MOPAC internal coordinates of N, CA, C and O (Angstrom, degrees):
PM7 1SCF
backbone

  N    0.0000 0     0.00 0     0.00 0    0    0    0
  C    1.4466 1     0.00 0     0.00 0    1    0    0
  C    1.5219 1   108.89 1     0.00 0    2    1    0
  O    1.2310 1   121.47 1   -25.63 1    3    2    1
  N    1.3180 1   114.80 1   154.37 1    3    2    1
  C    1.4611 1   121.34 1   178.01 1    5    3    2
  C    1.5235 1   108.78 1  -139.81 1    6    5    3
  O    1.2310 1   120.95 1   -45.88 1    7    6    5
  N    1.3249 1   115.78 1   134.12 1    7    6    5
  C    1.4566 1   120.79 1   174.57 1    9    7    6
  C    1.5241 1   107.88 1  -117.05 1   10    9    7
  O    1.2310 1   120.93 1   -49.04 1   11   10    9
  N    1.3262 1   115.84 1   130.96 1   11   10    9
  C    1.4637 1   121.77 1   179.26 1   13   11   10
  C    1.5285 1   108.55 1  -115.17 1   14   13   11
  O    1.2310 1   121.68 1   -56.47 1   15   14   13
  N    1.3202 1   114.39 1   123.53 1   15   14   13
  C    1.4520 1   121.70 1   178.57 1   17   15   14
  C    1.5249 1   109.46 1   -93.76 1   18   17   15
  O    1.2310 1   119.64 1   -16.59 1   19   18   17
  N    1.3407 1   118.29 1   163.41 1   19   18   17
  C    1.4622 1   119.15 1   173.00 1   21   19   18
  C    1.5324 1   109.65 1   -55.44 1   22   21   19
  O    1.2310 1   120.31 1   -49.79 1   23   22   21
  N    1.3170 1   117.00 1   130.21 1   23   22   21
  C    1.4523 1   122.37 1  -177.36 1   25   23   22
  C    1.5188 1   113.03 1   101.22 1   26   25   23
  O    1.2310 1   120.10 1   168.89 1   27   26   25
  N    1.3407 1   117.41 1   -11.11 1   27   26   25
  C    1.4588 1   121.69 1   178.07 1   29   27   26
  C    1.5238 1   110.01 1  -109.17 1   30   29   27
  O    1.2310 1   121.06 1   -30.05 1   31   30   29
  N    1.3362 1   115.57 1   149.95 1   31   30   29
  C    1.4533 1   122.92 1   178.17 1   33   31   30
  C    1.5227 1   108.42 1  -131.94 1   34   33   31
  O    1.2310 1   120.28 1   -38.18 1   35   34   33
  N    1.3216 1   117.07 1   141.82 1   35   34   33
  C    1.4617 1   120.65 1   177.13 1   37   35   34
  C    1.5233 1   109.97 1   -61.88 1   38   37   35
  O    1.2310 1   120.98 1   -39.90 1   39   38   37
  N    1.3363 1   115.73 1   140.10 1   39   38   37
  C    1.4691 1   122.10 1   179.12 1   41   39   38
  C    1.5278 1   108.91 1  -139.49 1   42   41   39
  O    1.2310 1   120.62 1  -103.78 1   43   42   41
  N    1.3490 1   116.42 1    76.22 1   43   42   41
  C    1.4623 1   119.67 1   179.99 1   45   43   42
  C    1.5245 1   110.80 1   -53.81 1   46   45   43
  O    1.2310 1   121.33 1   -38.27 1   47   46   45
  N    1.3349 1   115.05 1   141.73 1   47   46   45
  C    1.4525 1   120.65 1   177.75 1   49   47   46
  C    1.5160 1   114.53 1    87.88 1   50   49   47
  O    1.2310 1   119.93 1   169.16 1   51   50   49
  N    1.3259 1   117.74 1   -10.84 1   51   50   49
  C    1.4609 1   120.10 1   179.06 1   53   51   50
  C    1.5344 1   110.02 1   -86.91 1   54   53   51
  O    1.2310 1   120.36 1   -10.01 1   55   54   53
  N    1.3069 1   116.92 1   169.99 1   55   54   53
  C    1.4647 1   121.40 1  -176.94 1   57   55   54
  C    1.5280 1   113.16 1   -61.53 1   58   57   55
  O    1.2310 1   120.41 1   140.47 1   59   58   57
  N    1.3249 1   116.83 1   -39.53 1   59   58   57
  C    1.4687 1   120.30 1  -177.36 1   61   59   58
  C    1.5242 1   113.59 1  -105.09 1   62   61   59
  O    1.2310 1   120.41 1   170.45 1   63   62   61
  N    1.3230 1   116.82 1    -9.55 1   63   62   61
  C    1.4561 1   120.80 1  -179.23 1   65   63   62
  C    1.5149 1   114.71 1    81.88 1   66   65   63
  O    1.2310 1   120.62 1  -178.01 1   67   66   65
  N    1.3290 1   116.41 1     1.99 1   67   66   65
  C    1.4648 1   119.25 1  -179.75 1   69   67   66
  C    1.5151 1   110.63 1  -150.81 1   70   69   67
  O    1.2310 1   121.61 1   -19.46 1   71   70   69
  N    1.3323 1   114.52 1   160.54 1   71   70   69
  C    1.4582 1   121.16 1   174.38 1   73   71   70
  C    1.5210 1   107.44 1  -125.23 1   74   73   71
  O    1.2310 1   121.16 1   -14.31 1   75   74   73
  N    1.3122 1   115.38 1   165.69 1   75   74   73
  C    1.4560 1   119.97 1   178.44 1   77   75   74
  C    1.5157 1   111.83 1    91.20 1   78   77   75
  O    1.2310 1   121.61 1    -4.55 1   79   78   77
  N    1.3078 1   114.52 1   175.45 1   79   78   77
  C    1.4569 1   122.80 1   179.76 1   81   79   78
  C    1.5176 1   108.04 1  -128.47 1   82   81   79
  O    1.2310 1   120.14 1   -45.32 1   83   82   81
  N    1.3287 1   117.34 1   134.68 1   83   82   81
  C    1.4669 1   118.32 1   178.72 1   85   83   82
  C    1.5281 1   111.23 1   -57.99 1   86   85   83
  O    1.2310 1   121.09 1   -42.96 1   87   86   85
  N    1.3044 1   115.52 1   137.04 1   87   86   85
  C    1.4649 1   120.29 1   178.04 1   89   87   86
  C    1.5248 1   109.40 1   -80.80 1   90   89   87
  O    1.2310 1   120.73 1   -28.96 1   91   90   89
  N    1.3265 1   116.20 1   151.04 1   91   90   89
  C    1.4629 1   121.43 1   178.93 1   93   91   90
  C    1.5236 1   109.17 1   -59.50 1   94   93   91
  O    1.2310 1   120.97 1   -31.75 1   95   94   93
  N    1.2931 1   115.74 1   148.25 1   95   94   93
  C    1.4593 1   122.81 1   178.87 1   97   95   94
  C    1.5202 1   109.17 1  -109.21 1   98   97   95
  O    1.2310 1   120.61 1   -23.34 1   99   98   97
  N    1.3227 1   116.43 1   156.66 1   99   98   97
  C    1.4548 1   122.25 1   175.80 1  101   99   98
  C    1.5173 1   108.47 1  -104.47 1  102  101   99
  O    1.2310 1   120.56 1   -54.01 1  103  102  101
  N    1.3285 1   116.54 1   125.99 1  103  102  101
  C    1.4622 1   120.58 1  -179.72 1  105  103  102
  C    1.5245 1   110.28 1   -54.33 1  106  105  103
  O    1.2310 1   120.93 1   -46.31 1  107  106  105
  N    1.3180 1   115.83 1   133.69 1  107  106  105
  C    1.4591 1   121.71 1   178.00 1  109  107  106
  C    1.5111 1   114.88 1    85.32 1  110  109  107
  O    1.2310 1   119.52 1   178.94 1  111  110  109
  N    1.3254 1   118.53 1    -1.06 1  111  110  109
  C    1.4651 1   121.92 1  -179.03 1  113  111  110
  C    1.5265 1   109.66 1  -109.50 1  114  113  111
  O    1.2310 1   120.81 1   -57.01 1  115  114  113
  N    1.3239 1   116.06 1   122.99 1  115  114  113
  C    1.4684 1   121.24 1  -179.23 1  117  115  114
  C    1.5270 1   110.86 1   -68.78 1  118  117  115
  O    1.2310 1   121.01 1   -32.05 1  119  118  117
  N    1.3335 1   115.67 1   147.95 1  119  118  117
  C    1.4551 1   120.98 1   177.37 1  121  119  118
  C    1.5198 1   110.18 1  -143.64 1  122  121  119
  O    1.2310 1   121.26 1    -9.08 1  123  122  121
  N    1.3260 1   115.19 1   170.92 1  123  122  121
  C    1.4576 1   122.82 1  -173.75 1  125  123  122
  C    1.5227 1   111.15 1  -103.95 1  126  125  123
  O    1.2310 1   120.98 1   -40.95 1  127  126  125
  N    1.3470 1   115.74 1   139.05 1  127  126  125
  C    1.4585 1   121.98 1   171.08 1  129  127  126
  C    1.5205 1   108.45 1  -126.51 1  130  129  127
  O    1.2310 1   120.87 1   -20.81 1  131  130  129
  N    1.3231 1   115.94 1   159.19 1  131  130  129
  C    1.4641 1   121.65 1   176.19 1  133  131  130
  C    1.5182 1   108.12 1  -121.93 1  134  133  131
  O    1.2310 1   120.75 1   -44.05 1  135  134  133
  N    1.3225 1   116.17 1   135.95 1  135  134  133
  C    1.4647 1   122.16 1   176.52 1  137  135  134
  C    1.5192 1   107.90 1  -118.02 1  138  137  135
  O    1.2310 1   121.10 1   -49.04 1  139  138  137
  N    1.3304 1   115.50 1   130.96 1  139  138  137
  C    1.4668 1   121.39 1   178.04 1  141  139  138
  C    1.5206 1   110.52 1  -124.56 1  142  141  139
  O    1.2310 1   120.96 1   -36.74 1  143  142  141
  N    1.3146 1   115.77 1   143.26 1  143  142  141
  C    1.4627 1   121.22 1   166.04 1  145  143  142
  C    1.5199 1   105.03 1   -84.92 1  146  145  143
  O    1.2310 1   120.34 1   -51.89 1  147  146  145
  N    1.3336 1   116.95 1   128.11 1  147  146  145
  C    1.4611 1   120.57 1  -175.29 1  149  147  146
  C    1.5300 1   110.30 1  -131.67 1  150  149  147
  O    1.2310 1   121.38 1   -20.08 1  151  150  149
  N    1.3463 1   114.97 1   159.92 1  151  150  149
  C    1.4558 1   120.40 1   173.86 1  153  151  150
  C    1.5283 1   109.13 1   -90.83 1  154  153  151
  O    1.2310 1   120.59 1     6.70 1  155  154  153
  N    1.3144 1   116.47 1  -173.30 1  155  154  153
  C    1.4639 1   121.50 1  -177.22 1  157  155  154
  C    1.5266 1   113.14 1   -63.13 1  158  157  155
  O    1.2310 1   119.98 1   163.56 1  159  158  157
  N    1.3322 1   117.64 1   -16.44 1  159  158  157
  C    1.4667 1   122.17 1  -179.31 1  161  159  158
  C    1.5258 1   111.85 1  -106.95 1  162  161  159
  O    1.2310 1   120.78 1  -166.68 1  163  162  161
  N    1.3228 1   116.11 1    13.32 1  163  162  161
  C    1.4601 1   123.36 1   177.78 1  165  163  162
  C    1.5245 1   114.05 1    70.32 1  166  165  163
  O    1.2310 1   120.19 1  -159.46 1  167  166  165
  N    1.3380 1   117.24 1    20.54 1  167  166  165
  C    1.4588 1   120.90 1   173.47 1  169  167  166
  C    1.5238 1   107.95 1   -83.24 1  170  169  167
  O    1.2310 1   120.27 1   -43.89 1  171  170  169
  N    1.3221 1   117.09 1   136.11 1  171  170  169
  C    1.4607 1   120.28 1   178.04 1  173  171  170
  C    1.5231 1   109.63 1   -63.78 1  174  173  171
  O    1.2310 1   120.88 1   -40.68 1  175  174  173
  N    1.3446 1   115.92 1   139.32 1  175  174  173
  C    1.4618 1   122.46 1   179.19 1  177  175  174
  C    1.5275 1   107.07 1  -108.95 1  178  177  175
  O    1.2310 1   120.07 1   -80.91 1  179  178  177
  N    1.3396 1   117.48 1    99.09 1  179  178  177
  C    1.4659 1   121.02 1  -171.46 1  181  179  178
  C    1.5280 1   115.22 1   -71.51 1  182  181  179
  O    1.2310 1   119.43 1   171.14 1  183  182  181
  N    1.3206 1   118.70 1    -8.86 1  183  182  181
  C    1.4660 1   120.16 1  -178.99 1  185  183  182
  C    1.5243 1   113.29 1   -88.00 1  186  185  183
  O    1.2310 1   120.02 1   173.65 1  187  186  185
  N    1.3167 1   117.56 1    -6.35 1  187  186  185
  C    1.4683 1   121.17 1  -176.76 1  189  187  186
  C    1.5313 1   110.57 1   -81.40 1  190  189  187
  O    1.2310 1   121.39 1   -51.00 1  191  190  189
  N    1.3356 1   114.94 1   129.00 1  191  190  189
  C    1.4684 1   121.38 1   177.43 1  193  191  190
  C    1.5314 1   110.59 1  -127.00 1  194  193  191
  O    1.2310 1   120.36 1  -153.39 1  195  194  193
  N    1.3234 1   116.91 1    26.61 1  195  194  193
  C    1.4575 1   122.20 1  -177.33 1  197  195  194
  C    1.5314 1   111.68 1   -64.73 1  198  197  195
  O    1.2310 1   121.54 1   -22.96 1  199  198  197
  N    1.3463 1   114.66 1   157.04 1  199  198  197
  C    1.4630 1   121.41 1   172.60 1  201  199  198
  C    1.5174 1   107.91 1   -77.90 1  202  201  199
  O    1.2310 1   120.55 1   -40.92 1  203  202  201
  N    1.3293 1   116.56 1   139.08 1  203  202  201
  C    1.4591 1   121.18 1   177.28 1  205  203  202
  C    1.5287 1   110.37 1  -121.75 1  206  205  203
  O    1.2310 1   121.73 1   -25.42 1  207  206  205
  N    1.3212 1   114.29 1   154.58 1  207  206  205
  C    1.4635 1   121.99 1   179.35 1  209  207  206
  C    1.5187 1   108.35 1  -123.53 1  210  209  207
  O    1.2310 1   120.57 1   -47.72 1  211  210  209
  N    1.3203 1   116.52 1   132.28 1  211  210  209
  C    1.4615 1   123.12 1   177.63 1  213  211  210
  C    1.5296 1   107.51 1  -107.29 1  214  213  211
  O    1.2310 1   120.70 1   -45.15 1  215  214  213
  N    1.3240 1   116.28 1   134.85 1  215  214  213
  C    1.4690 1   121.29 1   177.85 1  217  215  214
  C    1.5162 1   108.33 1  -136.76 1  218  217  215
  O    1.2310 1   120.74 1   -23.42 1  219  218  217
  N    1.3301 1   116.19 1   156.58 1  219  218  217
  C    1.4641 1   121.50 1   176.78 1  221  219  218
  C    1.5175 1   109.62 1  -135.27 1  222  221  219
  O    1.2310 1   120.96 1   -27.47 1  223  222  221
  N    1.3298 1   115.77 1   152.53 1  223  222  221
  C    1.4577 1   120.36 1   175.82 1  225  223  222
  C    1.5266 1   111.48 1   -81.31 1  226  225  223
  O    1.2310 1   119.89 1   174.48 1  227  226  225
  N    1.3279 1   117.81 1    -5.52 1  227  226  225
  C    1.4634 1   121.96 1   174.28 1  229  227  226
  C    1.5253 1   107.59 1   -77.48 1  230  229  227
  O    1.2310 1   120.45 1   -71.63 1  231  230  229
  N    1.3345 1   116.74 1   108.37 1  231  230  229
  C    1.4640 1   121.02 1  -176.58 1  233  231  230
  C    1.5226 1   112.89 1   -58.89 1  234  233  231
  O    1.2310 1   120.04 1   156.55 1  235  234  233
  N    1.3230 1   117.54 1   -23.45 1  235  234  233
  C    1.4609 1   121.56 1   179.74 1  237  235  234
  C    1.5285 1   112.88 1  -103.59 1  238  237  235
  O    1.2310 1   120.55 1  -177.65 1  239  238  237
  N    1.3267 1   116.56 1     2.35 1  239  238  237
  C    1.4649 1   121.02 1  -177.55 1  241  239  238
  C    1.5193 1   112.55 1   -68.53 1  242  241  239
  O    1.2310 1   121.39 1   -22.32 1  243  242  241
  N    1.3120 1   114.94 1   157.68 1  243  242  241
  C    1.4638 1   122.35 1   178.85 1  245  243  242
  C    1.5196 1   107.98 1  -117.60 1  246  245  243
  O    1.2310 1   120.65 1   -53.52 1  247  246  245
  N    1.3307 1   116.37 1   126.48 1  247  246  245
  C    1.4610 1   122.09 1   178.85 1  249  247  246
  C    1.5209 1   108.83 1  -128.01 1  250  249  247
  O    1.2310 1   120.02 1   -20.96 1  251  250  249
  N    1.3378 1   117.57 1   159.04 1  251  250  249
  C    1.4614 1   120.02 1  -179.03 1  253  251  250
  C    1.5290 1   111.69 1   -70.93 1  254  253  251
  O    1.2310 1   121.35 1   -20.65 1  255  254  253
  N    1.3116 1   115.03 1   159.35 1  255  254  253
  C    1.4636 1   121.57 1   174.83 1  257  255  254
  C    1.5238 1   109.56 1   -67.78 1  258  257  255
  O    1.2310 1   120.65 1   -20.01 1  259  258  257
  N    1.3336 1   116.36 1   159.99 1  259  258  257
  C    1.4586 1   121.15 1   176.05 1  261  259  258
  C    1.5295 1   109.35 1   -55.19 1  262  261  259
  O    1.2310 1   121.18 1   -38.67 1  263  262  261
  N    1.3342 1   115.34 1   141.33 1  263  262  261
  C    1.4606 1   120.34 1  -177.85 1  265  263  262
  C    1.5222 1   109.35 1  -151.66 1  266  265  263
  O    1.2310 1   120.76 1   -25.98 1  267  266  265
  N    1.3196 1   116.15 1   154.02 1  267  266  265
  C    1.4652 1   120.98 1   178.21 1  269  267  266
  C    1.5247 1   110.60 1   -81.75 1  270  269  267
  O    1.2310 1   121.28 1   -37.80 1  271  270  269
  N    1.3287 1   115.17 1   142.20 1  271  270  269
  C    1.4549 1   120.23 1   173.11 1  273  271  270
  C    1.5141 1   109.18 1   -70.14 1  274  273  271
  O    1.2310 1   120.33 1   -27.38 1  275  274  273
  N    1.3029 1   116.97 1   152.62 1  275  274  273
  C    1.4686 1   122.81 1   174.86 1  277  275  274
  C    1.5237 1   106.70 1  -119.13 1  278  277  275
  O    1.2310 1   120.76 1   -61.11 1  279  278  277
  N    1.3188 1   116.16 1   118.89 1  279  278  277
  C    1.4690 1   120.32 1  -178.28 1  281  279  278
  C    1.5286 1   112.17 1    56.52 1  282  281  279
  O    1.2310 1   120.62 1  -144.42 1  283  282  281
  N    1.3386 1   116.42 1    35.58 1  283  282  281
  C    1.4501 1   121.09 1   175.27 1  285  283  282
  C    1.5085 1   115.75 1    80.15 1  286  285  283
  O    1.2310 1   119.84 1  -168.35 1  287  286  285
  N    1.3230 1   117.91 1    11.65 1  287  286  285
  C    1.4671 1   119.71 1  -178.15 1  289  287  286
  C    1.5230 1   111.20 1  -151.51 1  290  289  287
  O    1.2310 1   120.81 1   -17.86 1  291  290  289
  N    1.3201 1   116.06 1   162.14 1  291  290  289
  C    1.4546 1   121.88 1   172.45 1  293  291  290
  C    1.5203 1   107.62 1  -156.02 1  294  293  291
  O    1.2310 1   121.19 1   -51.36 1  295  294  293
  N    1.3265 1   115.33 1   128.64 1  295  294  293
  C    1.4497 1   121.24 1   174.41 1  297  295  294
  C    1.5208 1   107.23 1  -101.46 1  298  297  295
  O    1.2310 1   120.98 1   -58.30 1  299  298  297
  N    1.3138 1   115.73 1   121.70 1  299  298  297
  C    1.4600 1   121.74 1   178.51 1  301  299  298
  C    1.5222 1   107.06 1   -98.31 1  302  301  299
  O    1.2310 1   121.10 1   -90.40 1  303  302  301
  N    1.3378 1   115.50 1    89.60 1  303  302  301
  C    1.4575 1   121.77 1  -175.00 1  305  303  302
  C    1.5237 1   110.72 1   -75.96 1  306  305  303
  O    1.2310 1   121.08 1   -64.83 1  307  306  305
  N    1.3373 1   115.54 1   115.17 1  307  306  305
  C    1.4712 1   122.51 1   179.40 1  309  307  306
  C    1.5273 1   112.39 1    50.36 1  310  309  307
  O    1.2310 1   120.74 1  -136.36 1  311  310  309
  N    1.3424 1   116.19 1    43.64 1  311  310  309
  C    1.4613 1   121.41 1  -178.40 1  313  311  310
  C    1.5263 1   113.39 1  -111.40 1  314  313  311
  O    1.2310 1   119.91 1   177.20 1  315  314  313
  N    1.3337 1   117.77 1    -2.80 1  315  314  313
  C    1.4624 1   121.17 1   179.97 1  317  315  314
  C    1.5294 1   108.35 1  -117.48 1  318  317  315
  O    1.2310 1   121.12 1   -50.22 1  319  318  317
  N    1.3337 1   115.46 1   129.78 1  319  318  317
  C    1.4596 1   120.83 1   177.81 1  321  319  318
  C    1.5185 1   108.73 1  -133.42 1  322  321  319
  O    1.2310 1   120.54 1   -57.78 1  323  322  321
  N    1.3209 1   116.57 1   122.22 1  323  322  321
  C    1.4536 1   121.76 1   174.30 1  325  323  322
  C    1.5169 1   107.44 1   -97.08 1  326  325  323
  O    1.2310 1   120.66 1   -41.32 1  327  326  325
  N    1.3247 1   116.34 1   138.68 1  327  326  325
  C    1.4631 1   118.55 1  -173.28 1  329  327  326
  C    1.5151 1   114.59 1  -119.47 1  330  329  327
  O    1.2310 1   120.20 1   167.83 1  331  330  329
  N    1.3182 1   117.22 1   -12.17 1  331  330  329
  C    1.4584 1   120.24 1  -176.30 1  333  331  330
  C    1.5177 1   110.30 1  -108.24 1  334  333  331
  O    1.2310 1   119.47 1   -64.62 1  335  334  333
  N    1.3298 1   118.61 1   115.38 1  335  334  333
  C    1.4644 1   120.52 1   179.67 1  337  335  334
  C    1.5371 1   111.71 1   -69.09 1  338  337  335
  O    1.2310 1   120.77 1   -78.70 1  339  338  337
  N    1.3112 1   116.13 1   101.30 1  339  338  337
  C    1.4729 1   123.49 1   176.71 1  341  339  338
  C    1.5195 1   107.95 1  -144.28 1  342  341  339
  O    1.2310 1   119.86 1    -8.33 1  343  342  341
  N    1.3130 1   117.87 1   171.67 1  343  342  341
  C    1.4628 1   119.92 1   179.77 1  345  343  342
  C    1.5191 1   112.90 1  -110.40 1  346  345  343
  O    1.2310 1   119.98 1  -171.17 1  347  346  345
  N    1.3211 1   117.63 1     8.83 1  347  346  345
  C    1.4588 1   119.63 1  -177.41 1  349  347  346
  C    1.5216 1   113.41 1  -119.86 1  350  349  347
  O    1.2310 1   120.15 1  -162.64 1  351  350  349
  N    1.2967 1   117.31 1    17.36 1  351  350  349
  C    1.4555 1   120.62 1   179.73 1  353  351  350
  C    1.5253 1   110.60 1   -73.03 1  354  353  351
  O    1.2310 1   120.77 1   -44.30 1  355  354  353
  N    1.3247 1   116.14 1   135.70 1  355  354  353
  C    1.4646 1   121.27 1   174.80 1  357  355  354
  C    1.5093 1   109.25 1  -129.58 1  358  357  355
  O    1.2310 1   121.30 1   -17.29 1  359  358  357
  N    1.3277 1   115.12 1   162.71 1  359  358  357
  C    1.4660 1   122.20 1   175.11 1  361  359  358
  C    1.5169 1   106.73 1  -126.42 1  362  361  359
  O    1.2310 1   120.87 1   -43.63 1  363  362  361
  N    1.3324 1   115.94 1   136.37 1  363  362  361
  C    1.4638 1   121.82 1  -177.58 1  365  363  362
  C    1.5153 1   110.22 1  -125.11 1  366  365  363
  O    1.2310 1   120.90 1   -38.19 1  367  366  365
  N    1.3329 1   115.88 1   141.81 1  367  366  365
  C    1.4579 1   121.49 1   172.64 1  369  367  366
  C    1.5268 1   107.88 1  -115.24 1  370  369  367
  O    1.2310 1   121.17 1   -45.69 1  371  370  369
  N    1.3317 1   115.37 1   134.31 1  371  370  369
  C    1.4631 1   121.33 1   175.17 1  373  371  370
  C    1.5148 1   109.14 1  -127.71 1  374  373  371
  O    1.2310 1   121.28 1   -26.08 1  375  374  373
  N    1.3230 1   115.16 1   153.92 1  375  374  373
  C    1.4582 1   121.78 1   178.51 1  377  375  374
  C    1.5239 1   107.76 1   -91.77 1  378  377  375
  O    1.2310 1   120.20 1   -65.78 1  379  378  377
  N    1.3323 1   117.21 1   114.22 1  379  378  377
  C    1.4619 1   122.86 1  -179.14 1  381  379  378
  C    1.5237 1   110.54 1   -75.25 1  382  381  379
  O    1.2310 1   119.92 1   143.65 1  383  382  381
  N    1.3132 1   117.75 1   -36.35 1  383  382  381
  C    1.4609 1   122.79 1  -176.96 1  385  383  382
  C    1.5203 1   111.59 1   -70.96 1  386  385  383
  O    1.2310 1   120.10 1   138.32 1  387  386  385
  N    1.3209 1   117.41 1   -41.68 1  387  386  385
  C    1.4598 1   122.43 1  -175.93 1  389  387  386
  C    1.5206 1   109.47 1  -129.01 1  390  389  387
  O    1.2310 1   120.73 1   -86.20 1  391  390  389
  N    1.3256 1   116.21 1    93.80 1  391  390  389
  C    1.4542 1   122.23 1  -177.47 1  393  391  390
  C    1.5195 1   114.19 1   -64.47 1  394  393  391
  O    1.2310 1   120.15 1   168.10 1  395  394  393
  N    1.3422 1   117.32 1   -11.90 1  395  394  393
  C    1.4631 1   120.54 1   178.69 1  397  395  394
  C    1.5267 1   111.99 1   -77.45 1  398  397  395
  O    1.2310 1   120.48 1   163.88 1  399  398  397
  N    1.3178 1   116.68 1   -16.12 1  399  398  397
  C    1.4667 1   119.52 1   178.77 1  401  399  398
  C    1.5253 1   109.88 1   -75.65 1  402  401  399
  O    1.2310 1   120.89 1   -40.01 1  403  402  401
  N    1.3051 1   115.90 1   139.99 1  403  402  401
  C    1.4554 1   122.05 1  -176.36 1  405  403  402
  C    1.5226 1   111.13 1   -72.82 1  406  405  403
  O    1.2310 1   121.07 1   -49.69 1  407  406  405
  N    1.3299 1   115.55 1   130.31 1  407  406  405
  C    1.4650 1   121.38 1   175.51 1  409  407  406
  C    1.5252 1   108.94 1   -71.46 1  410  409  407
  O    1.2310 1   120.65 1   -16.09 1  411  410  409
  N    1.3261 1   116.36 1   163.91 1  411  410  409
  C    1.4561 1   121.50 1   175.94 1  413  411  410
  C    1.5188 1   108.09 1  -131.85 1  414  413  411
  O    1.2310 1   120.98 1   -42.69 1  415  414  413
  N    1.3283 1   115.73 1   137.31 1  415  414  413
  C    1.4626 1   122.36 1   179.58 1  417  415  414
  C    1.5123 1   109.41 1  -120.57 1  418  417  415
  O    1.2310 1   121.05 1   -42.76 1  419  418  417
  N    1.3174 1   115.60 1   137.24 1  419  418  417
  C    1.4649 1   121.26 1   178.32 1  421  419  418
  C    1.5207 1   109.96 1   -66.82 1  422  421  419
  O    1.2310 1   120.54 1   -18.98 1  423  422  421
  N    1.3293 1   116.57 1   161.02 1  423  422  421
  C    1.4606 1   118.83 1   168.35 1  425  423  422
  C    1.5353 1   108.77 1   -64.54 1  426  425  423
  O    1.2310 1   120.10 1   -13.77 1  427  426  425
  N    1.3197 1   117.42 1   166.23 1  427  426  425
  C    1.4642 1   120.91 1   176.08 1  429  427  426
  C    1.5244 1   109.28 1   -58.63 1  430  429  427
  O    1.2310 1   120.78 1   -47.43 1  431  430  429
  N    1.3069 1   116.11 1   132.57 1  431  430  429
  C    1.4642 1   122.22 1  -177.76 1  433  431  430
  C    1.5173 1   110.58 1  -104.93 1  434  433  431
  O    1.2310 1   120.77 1   -43.22 1  435  434  433
  N    1.3148 1   116.13 1   136.78 1  435  434  433
  C    1.4524 1   121.05 1   172.42 1  437  435  434
  C    1.5223 1   107.56 1   -83.95 1  438  437  435
  O    1.2310 1   120.77 1   -51.14 1  439  438  437
  N    1.3277 1   116.13 1   128.86 1  439  438  437
  C    1.4683 1   121.57 1   177.96 1  441  439  438
  C    1.5171 1   107.30 1  -117.65 1  442  441  439
  O    1.2310 1   121.51 1   -67.68 1  443  442  441
  N    1.3146 1   114.71 1   112.32 1  443  442  441
  C    1.4614 1   121.27 1  -179.08 1  445  443  442
  C    1.5259 1   111.12 1   -84.45 1  446  445  443
  O    1.2310 1   120.52 1   -24.08 1  447  446  445
  N    1.3080 1   116.61 1   155.92 1  447  446  445
  C    1.4576 1   122.01 1   177.98 1  449  447  446
  C    1.5193 1   109.01 1   -63.87 1  450  449  447
  O    1.2310 1   120.73 1   -47.04 1  451  450  449
  N    1.3253 1   116.21 1   132.96 1  451  450  449
  C    1.4584 1   121.49 1   178.01 1  453  451  450
  C    1.5183 1   110.61 1   -97.59 1  454  453  451
  O    1.2310 1   121.09 1    -8.90 1  455  454  453
  N    1.3026 1   115.52 1   171.10 1  455  454  453
  C    1.4563 1   121.19 1  -177.82 1  457  455  454
  C    1.5231 1   112.68 1   -65.72 1  458  457  455
  O    1.2310 1   120.03 1   152.79 1  459  458  457
  N    1.3542 1   117.55 1   -27.21 1  459  458  457
  C    1.4665 1   120.35 1  -174.53 1  461  459  458
  C    1.5144 1   111.97 1  -118.09 1  462  461  459
  O    1.2310 1   119.94 1  -148.75 1  463  462  461
  N    1.3189 1   117.72 1    31.25 1  463  462  461
  C    1.4623 1   120.67 1   179.51 1  465  463  462
  C    1.5033 1   110.95 1   -88.66 1  466  465  463
  O    1.2310 1   120.10 1   180.00 1  467  466  465

C-alpha cells in the first residue's frame, strides 16, 4: 500500500516510492490524500480492489470510512481532517481485505493551529 499526502508525488522505482515532503496542515481544515495499491517497486497495481482503512495518530482527527479501491487507487478528496496541533501526527493506510499487504504510514505531519481550534 502507498499513501500520498499533499506535497508528495508517486515515484515508482525509487527507494520510498514517493518524492516531495508533506506540506503542513491546518488544524480543522480538511485535505486530500491518495491511496495506491503498489507492487514491491512502487508501481501502481490497477487490478486491486481491496478494502482499505485509514487511521491517524491524532485522537481527534477525522478520517474516511473503509472503502474499496477502484483500479488500484482511491483519492479521498477533502476527507481527512486533523484537529490537534502537534508535530508527530501520522496517517496510516492498511489493507482490510488482504492483511498480508504492507501498510504505509506518512511521515510526521506538522499541524498548525487553525482559526477555530
